[in-house]
N, CA, C and O atoms as a DFTB+ gen file, in Angstrom:
492 C
 N C O
     1  1     142.363     106.928       8.274
     2  2     141.293     106.080       7.776
     3  2     140.655     105.340       8.953
     4  3     141.342     104.897       9.874
     5  1     139.334     105.220       8.901
     6  2     138.604     104.497       9.956
     7  2     138.431     103.041       9.544
     8  3     138.039     102.729       8.420
     9  1     138.738     102.163      10.493
    10  2     138.520     100.743      10.286
    11  2     137.409     100.288      11.230
    12  3     137.474     100.520      12.437
    13  1     136.376      99.628      10.661
    14  2     135.286      99.109      11.445
    15  2     135.327      97.603      11.410
    16  3     135.105      96.994      10.363
    17  1     135.611      96.989      12.559
    18  2     135.646      95.529      12.659
    19  2     134.319      95.082      13.290
    20  3     133.943      95.555      14.362
    21  1     133.620      94.171      12.614
    22  2     132.299      93.704      13.107
    23  2     132.479      92.384      13.829
    24  3     132.930      91.398      13.245
    25  1     132.121      92.374      15.113
    26  2     132.157      91.163      15.908
    27  2     130.730      90.707      16.229
    28  3     129.833      91.538      16.373
    29  1     130.524      89.445      16.337
    30  2     129.245      88.913      16.803
    31  2     129.564      87.994      17.995
    32  3     130.065      86.882      17.827
    33  1     129.263      88.489      19.186
    34  2     129.558      87.726      20.412
    35  2     128.242      87.378      21.104
    36  3     127.471      88.269      21.460
    37  1     127.988      86.097      21.291
    38  2     126.740      85.633      21.921
    39  2     125.510      86.231      21.250
    40  3     124.537      86.559      21.930
    41  1     125.536      86.377      19.943
    42  2     124.419      86.925      19.207
    43  2     124.339      88.436      19.241
    44  3     123.368      89.003      18.741
    45  1     125.327      89.110      19.814
    46  2     125.330      90.544      19.967
    47  2     126.303      91.165      18.958
    48  3     127.476      90.790      18.928
    49  1     125.837      92.100      18.140
    50  2     126.678      92.786      17.177
    51  2     127.455      93.912      17.874
    52  3     126.879      94.764      18.550
    53  1     128.753      93.888      17.689
    54  2     129.627      94.918      18.273
    55  2     130.579      95.386      17.162
    56  3     131.145      94.583      16.420
    57  1     130.731      96.712      17.078
    58  2     131.677      97.276      16.100
    59  2     132.876      97.773      16.876
    60  3     132.730      98.485      17.869
    61  1     134.067      97.398      16.424
    62  2     135.306      97.837      17.038
    63  2     135.960      98.822      16.056
    64  3     136.311      98.471      14.929
    65  1     136.106     100.049      16.522
    66  2     136.611     101.136      15.688
    67  2     138.101     101.350      15.963
    68  3     138.512     101.473      17.117
    69  1     138.891     101.393      14.919
    70  2     140.265     101.768      15.058
    71  2     140.581     102.804      13.974
    72  3     140.005     102.775      12.886
    73  1     141.476     103.691      14.279
    74  2     141.795     104.765      13.329
    75  2     143.141     105.376      13.662
    76  3     143.552     105.407      14.822
    77  1     143.819     105.856      12.644
    78  2     145.056     106.566      12.899
    79  2     144.821     108.058      12.974
    80  3     145.766     108.846      13.017
    81  1     143.547     108.442      12.990
    82  2     143.180     109.858      13.134
    83  2     142.047     109.987      14.139
    84  3     141.443     108.978      14.501
    85  1     141.739     111.183      14.600
    86  2     140.640     111.423      15.500
    87  2     139.320     111.150      14.769
    88  3     139.083     111.679      13.683
    89  1     138.490     110.341      15.361
    90  2     137.212     109.995      14.760
    91  2     136.090     110.816      15.361
    92  3     135.173     111.249      14.663
    93  1     136.174     111.025      16.676
    94  2     135.174     111.857      17.371
    95  2     135.843     113.176      17.752
    96  3     136.697     113.235      18.637
    97  1     135.420     114.247      17.040
    98  2     135.985     115.569      17.305
    99  2     134.917     116.558      17.742
   100  3     135.223     117.612      18.300
   101  1     133.651     116.207      17.483
   102  2     132.526     117.034      17.892
   103  2     131.261     116.193      17.887
   104  3     131.327     114.989      17.642
   105  1     130.113     116.797      18.151
   106  2     128.865     116.044      18.217
   107  2     128.524     115.441      16.860
   108  3     128.122     114.279      16.805
   109  1     128.666     116.173      15.778
   110  2     128.308     115.685      14.444
   111  2     129.165     114.496      14.036
   112  3     128.654     113.539      13.454
   113  1     130.473     114.542      14.336
   114  2     131.335     113.424      13.942
   115  2     130.982     112.181      14.758
   116  3     131.105     111.063      14.257
   117  1     130.548     112.356      15.996
   118  2     130.121     111.220      16.842
   119  2     128.840     110.592      16.245
   120  3     128.723     109.370      16.143
   121  1     127.895     111.453      15.858
   122  2     126.672     110.955      15.244
   123  2     126.953     110.258      13.920
   124  3     126.404     109.194      13.636
   125  1     127.809     110.868      13.121
   126  2     128.182     110.272      11.828
   127  2     128.761     108.868      12.040
   128  3     128.416     107.930      11.322
   129  1     129.643     108.738      13.034
   130  2     130.240     107.452      13.341
   131  2     129.165     106.448      13.724
   132  3     129.153     105.335      13.198
   133  1     128.264     106.815      14.626
   134  2     127.223     105.903      15.075
   135  2     126.345     105.459      13.898
   136  3     126.007     104.281      13.782
   137  1     125.982     106.392      13.041
   138  2     125.106     106.054      11.893
   139  2     125.839     105.194      10.880
   140  3     125.256     104.268      10.315
   141  1     127.110     105.490      10.643
   142  2     127.919     104.675       9.709
   143  2     128.037     103.273      10.238
   144  3     127.874     102.317       9.479
   145  1     128.317     103.113      11.522
   146  2     128.443     101.783      12.145
   147  2     127.123     101.027      12.036
   148  3     127.107      99.853      11.666
   149  1     126.011     101.699      12.360
   150  2     124.693     101.035      12.267
   151  2     124.388     100.601      10.856
   152  3     123.888      99.498      10.638
   153  1     124.694     101.481       9.865
   154  2     124.428     101.170       8.469
   155  2     125.294     100.028       7.953
   156  3     124.805      99.134       7.263
   157  1     126.594     100.060       8.293
   158  2     127.529      99.061       7.743
   159  2     127.507      97.729       8.468
   160  3     127.790      96.692       7.869
   161  1     127.175      97.744       9.752
   162  2     127.279      96.498      10.531
   163  2     125.979      96.089      11.228
   164  3     125.818      94.934      11.623
   165  1     125.057      97.036      11.377
   166  2     123.851      96.759      12.150
   167  2     124.075      96.847      13.651
   168  3     123.142      96.656      14.430
   169  1     125.296      97.133      14.060
   170  2     125.635      97.184      15.486
   171  2     125.243      98.505      16.125
   172  3     125.418      99.574      15.541
   173  1     124.709      98.409      17.334
   174  2     124.391      99.592      18.121
   175  2     125.318      99.656      19.345
   176  3     125.108     100.453      20.260
   177  1     126.331      98.810      19.335
   178  2     127.327      98.812      20.426
   179  2     128.700      99.020      19.771
   180  3     129.105      98.288      18.869
   181  1     129.390     100.043      20.263
   182  2     130.649     100.468      19.630
   183  2     131.779     100.494      20.640
   184  3     131.652     101.056      21.728
   185  1     132.889      99.873      20.261
   186  2     134.128      99.941      21.037
   187  2     135.066     100.854      20.265
   188  3     135.253     100.695      19.058
   189  1     135.654     101.814      20.974
   190  2     136.552     102.762      20.306
   191  2     137.790     103.050      21.171
   192  3     137.702     103.168      22.393
   193  1     138.915     103.155      20.517
   194  2     140.173     103.502      21.199
   195  2     140.118     104.973      21.595
   196  3     139.711     105.830      20.811
   197  1     140.539     105.248      22.839
   198  2     140.550     106.618      23.364
   199  2     141.363     107.560      22.481
   200  3     141.051     108.749      22.422
   201  1     142.391     107.072      21.796
   202  2     143.229     107.910      20.951
   203  2     142.457     108.430      19.755
   204  3     142.913     109.364      19.096
   205  1     141.283     107.846      19.449
   206  2     140.470     108.303      18.313
   207  2     139.440     109.370      18.747
   208  3     138.625     109.831      17.948
   209  1     139.506     109.742      20.032
   210  2     138.573     110.745      20.568
   211  2     139.363     112.021      20.914
   212  3     140.417     111.960      21.547
   213  1     138.829     113.168      20.488
   214  2     139.547     114.426      20.736
   215  2     139.655     114.703      22.223
   216  3     138.808     114.280      23.010
   217  1     140.702     115.417      22.599
   218  2     140.947     115.727      24.014
   219  2     139.845     116.628      24.612
   220  3     139.578     116.554      25.812
   221  1     139.211     117.468      23.796
   222  2     138.143     118.318      24.315
   223  2     137.011     117.492      24.918
   224  3     136.300     117.979      25.797
   225  1     136.831     116.265      24.470
   226  2     135.803     115.399      25.017
   227  2     136.029     115.194      26.522
   228  3     135.084     115.097      27.305
   229  1     137.300     115.131      26.894
   230  2     137.652     114.832      28.294
   231  2     137.755     116.098      29.161
   232  3     138.087     116.022      30.344
   233  1     137.468     117.257      28.561
   234  2     137.387     118.504      29.338
   235  2     135.883     118.788      29.442
   236  3     135.283     119.340      28.520
   237  1     135.286     118.403      30.574
   238  2     133.836     118.416      30.674
   239  2     133.220     119.788      30.492
   240  3     132.060     119.889      30.091
   241  1     133.970     120.855      30.778
   242  2     133.448     122.215      30.606
   243  2     133.124     122.564      29.156
   244  3     132.381     123.513      28.904
   245  1     133.670     121.812      28.199
   246  2     133.352     122.039      26.800
   247  2     131.928     121.593      26.486
   248  3     131.320     122.098      25.542
   249  1     131.391     120.663      27.255
   250  2     130.045     120.128      27.036
   251  2     129.974     119.063      25.994
   252  3     128.908     118.476      25.806
   253  1     131.058     118.775      25.296
   254  2     131.049     117.811      24.229
   255  2     130.656     116.405      24.738
   256  3     129.792     115.747      24.159
   257  1     131.286     115.974      25.796
   258  2     131.024     114.605      26.311
   259  2     129.551     114.428      26.665
   260  3     128.946     113.417      26.305
   261  1     128.977     115.384      27.354
   262  2     127.583     115.299      27.765
   263  2     126.633     115.256      26.582
   264  3     125.686     114.470      26.556
   265  1     126.898     116.116      25.601
   266  2     126.044     116.157      24.408
   267  2     126.154     114.873      23.578
   268  3     125.156     114.368      23.065
   269  1     127.382     114.353      23.453
   270  2     127.542     113.112      22.700
   271  2     126.861     111.955      23.440
   272  3     126.181     111.138      22.819
   273  1     127.036     111.887      24.722
   274  2     126.390     110.850      25.514
   275  2     124.867     110.913      25.317
   276  3     124.225     109.885      25.102
   277  1     124.299     112.111      25.392
   278  2     122.872     112.270      25.190
   279  2     122.400     111.835      23.797
   280  3     121.364     111.186      23.653
   281  1     123.180     112.205      22.780
   282  2     122.838     111.805      21.419
   283  2     122.870     110.293      21.267
   284  3     121.963     109.704      20.678
   285  1     123.927     109.655      21.804
   286  2     124.029     108.212      21.710
   287  2     122.869     107.527      22.420
   288  3     122.328     106.534      21.933
   289  1     122.497     108.063      23.569
   290  2     121.368     107.477      24.307
   291  2     120.066     107.632      23.499
   292  3     119.254     106.708      23.450
   293  1     119.873     108.787      22.874
   294  2     118.693     109.031      22.043
   295  2     118.584     108.036      20.883
   296  3     117.490     107.629      20.490
   297  1     119.744     107.658      20.349
   298  2     119.770     106.725      19.218
   299  2     120.033     105.277      19.652
   300  3     120.284     104.418      18.807
   301  1     119.978     105.008      20.927
   302  2     120.151     103.674      21.524
   303  2     121.487     103.050      21.138
   304  3     121.570     101.863      20.824
   305  1     122.533     103.882      21.168
   306  2     123.890     103.420      20.875
   307  2     124.653     103.342      22.206
   308  3     124.652     104.287      22.995
   309  1     125.292     102.209      22.430
   310  2     126.128     102.033      23.634
   311  2     127.565     102.059      23.210
   312  3     127.924     101.505      22.171
   313  1     128.399     102.703      24.010
   314  2     129.806     102.907      23.630
   315  2     130.718     102.567      24.788
   316  3     130.428     102.908      25.934
   317  1     131.818     101.897      24.493
   318  2     132.888     101.684      25.476
   319  2     134.177     102.253      24.863
   320  3     134.604     101.836      23.786
   321  1     134.779     103.205      25.564
   322  2     136.039     103.805      25.127
   323  2     137.139     103.207      25.975
   324  3     137.077     103.241      27.204
   325  1     138.147     102.658      25.315
   326  2     139.232     102.021      26.072
   327  2     140.525     102.824      25.933
   328  3     140.781     103.449      24.904
   329  1     141.327     102.791      26.988
   330  2     142.593     103.510      26.995
   331  2     143.032     103.825      28.390
   332  3     142.470     103.335      29.369
   333  1     144.058     104.661      28.469
   334  2     144.654     105.046      29.738
   335  2     144.061     106.383      30.203
   336  3     144.180     107.396      29.515
   337  1     143.430     106.371      31.365
   338  2     142.825     107.576      31.924
   339  2     143.600     108.106      33.146
   340  3     143.148     109.036      33.814
   341  1     144.736     107.525      33.423
   342  2     145.470     107.848      34.649
   343  2     146.043     109.263      34.663
   344  3     146.334     109.794      35.735
   345  1     146.212     109.881      33.498
   346  2     146.821     111.214      33.460
   347  2     145.803     112.330      33.715
   348  3     146.179     113.500      33.779
   349  1     144.517     111.982      33.863
   350  2     143.499     112.991      34.122
   351  2     143.342     113.216      35.604
   352  3     143.219     112.261      36.371
   353  1     143.345     114.488      36.023
   354  2     143.269     114.811      37.447
   355  2     141.957     115.491      37.815
   356  3     141.686     115.720      38.994
   357  1     141.146     115.813      36.822
   358  2     139.885     116.531      37.051
   359  2     138.924     115.650      37.853
   360  3     138.589     114.543      37.432
   361  1     138.482     116.155      39.019
   362  2     137.503     115.423      39.797
   363  2     136.180     115.292      39.034
   364  3     135.611     114.201      39.028
   365  1     135.662     116.344      38.392
   366  2     134.419     116.157      37.628
   367  2     134.521     115.072      36.575
   368  3     133.573     114.313      36.372
   369  1     135.693     114.985      35.883
   370  2     135.867     113.931      34.873
   371  2     135.888     112.569      35.529
   372  3     135.263     111.633      35.031
   373  1     136.607     112.439      36.656
   374  2     136.663     111.168      37.355
   375  2     135.278     110.749      37.811
   376  3     134.931     109.570      37.744
   377  1     134.469     111.722      38.283
   378  2     133.109     111.432      38.701
   379  2     132.256     110.997      37.503
   380  3     131.444     110.077      37.600
   381  1     132.461     111.687      36.368
   382  2     131.729     111.355      35.124
   383  2     132.044     109.920      34.690
   384  3     131.143     109.155      34.347
   385  1     133.317     109.569      34.707
   386  2     133.738     108.218      34.348
   387  2     133.145     107.190      35.310
   388  3     132.652     106.146      34.884
   389  1     133.195     107.485      36.588
   390  2     132.651     106.589      37.611
   391  2     131.149     106.377      37.375
   392  3     130.687     105.237      37.333
   393  1     130.395     107.457      37.221
   394  2     128.961     107.361      37.011
   395  2     128.628     106.630      35.703
   396  3     127.713     105.807      35.658
   397  1     129.382     106.943      34.641
   398  2     129.150     106.264      33.355
   399  2     129.390     104.753      33.507
   400  3     128.596     103.948      33.020
   401  1     130.458     104.378      34.165
   402  2     130.795     102.949      34.315
   403  2     129.774     102.207      35.163
   404  3     129.687     100.981      35.095
   405  1     129.002     102.933      35.957
   406  2     127.955     102.302      36.765
   407  2     126.583     102.350      36.086
   408  3     125.586     101.912      36.660
   409  1     126.539     102.882      34.869
   410  2     125.327     102.930      34.090
   411  2     125.299     101.768      33.092
   412  3     125.962     100.749      33.289
   413  1     124.514     101.941      32.009
   414  2     124.352     100.895      31.027
   415  2     124.659     101.336      29.600
   416  3     124.463     100.559      28.666
   417  1     125.137     102.565      29.410
   418  2     125.230     103.082      28.058
   419  2     126.620     103.503      27.623
   420  3     126.942     103.401      26.439
   421  1     127.442     103.964      28.525
   422  2     128.730     104.565      28.169
   423  2     129.757     104.094      29.188
   424  3     129.543     104.183      30.397
   425  1     130.897     103.581      28.667
   426  2     131.886     103.000      29.607
   427  2     133.287     103.483      29.220
   428  3     133.609     103.714      28.055
   429  1     134.082     103.617      30.256
   430  2     135.502     103.979      30.100
   431  2     136.317     102.877      30.773
   432  3     136.281     102.730      31.995
   433  1     137.051     102.103      29.973
   434  2     137.798     100.956      30.471
   435  2     139.242     100.979      29.951
   436  3     139.593     101.814      29.118
   437  1     140.053     100.078      30.438
   438  2     141.469     100.065      30.101
   439  2     141.811      99.390      28.775
   440  3     142.667      99.872      28.033
   441  1     141.138      98.265      28.473
   442  2     141.524      97.477      27.317
   443  2     140.368      97.231      26.365
   444  3     139.199      97.348      26.732
   445  1     140.719      96.890      25.140
   446  2     139.707      96.583      24.110
   447  2     138.879      95.387      24.561
   448  3     137.658      95.387      24.405
   449  1     139.533      94.362      25.122
   450  2     138.834      93.169      25.569
   451  2     137.835      93.495      26.647
   452  3     136.717      92.980      26.642
   453  1     138.234      94.360      27.587
   454  2     137.329      94.782      28.664
   455  2     136.130      95.565      28.075
   456  3     134.999      95.410      28.534
   457  1     136.384      96.375      27.092
   458  2     135.318      97.156      26.431
   459  2     134.307      96.226      25.780
   460  3     133.099      96.423      25.911
   461  1     134.805      95.206      25.075
   462  2     133.931      94.240      24.407
   463  2     133.074      93.513      25.454
   464  3     131.867      93.360      25.269
   465  1     133.693      93.070      26.543
   466  2     132.979      92.382      27.607
   467  2     131.908      93.256      28.234
   468  3     130.802      92.785      28.501
   469  1     132.223      94.529      28.473
   470  2     131.237      95.459      29.056
   471  2     130.014      95.523      28.157
   472  3     128.886      95.467      28.646
   473  1     130.218      95.639      26.853
   474  2     129.092      95.789      25.936
   475  2     128.309      94.479      25.776
   476  3     127.093      94.506      25.589
   477  1     128.984      93.361      25.847
   478  2     128.313      92.070      25.782
   479  2     127.360      91.919      26.988
   480  3     126.266      91.367      26.869
   481  1     127.797      92.413      28.115
   482  2     127.045      92.227      29.367
   483  2     125.980      93.294      29.630
   484  3     125.380      93.300      30.705
   485  1     125.730      94.197      28.677
   486  2     124.678      95.214      28.869
   487  2     123.496      94.875      27.960
   488  3     123.660      94.295      26.887
   489  1     122.313      95.250      28.415
   490  2     121.111      94.987      27.647
   491  2     120.884      96.073      26.611
   492  3     119.908      96.017      25.863
C-alpha cells in the first residue's frame, strides 16, 4: 500500500511517499504516482524512499531513469529519492546521480530529511 504524507514547508507543498511495495516499476507507474500526488495533495515535489523504486531504474541501459526524468520534467514534477547508493559501482550511474544532484529537478540523497531540504531549496 502507498502512503502519501503531505507536508507544507515554508509555503511549499511536498509529498512524502512510503510503501511496502515497489511504487515506480516503469514509466507509467511513475506518471501515475506523480498525477495521484498532484491530485491528492497539490504537490509537485515528491520525496520517495529508494526501496520503492525498481532496481531497473538504477541500470541506466534500461532507459527507464532517463524516460522517467524526462516525463517528470515535462509535468514540472521535482523528485528526491533517498537511500543508500554505496553498493552501485556503475560509473554512468554515478555520473547520472552527480549531474542530477547539480540540477534542479531530480535528486539522490541519503536521508528523508535531506530530500525534503533539497526540494524546499529548489524553485
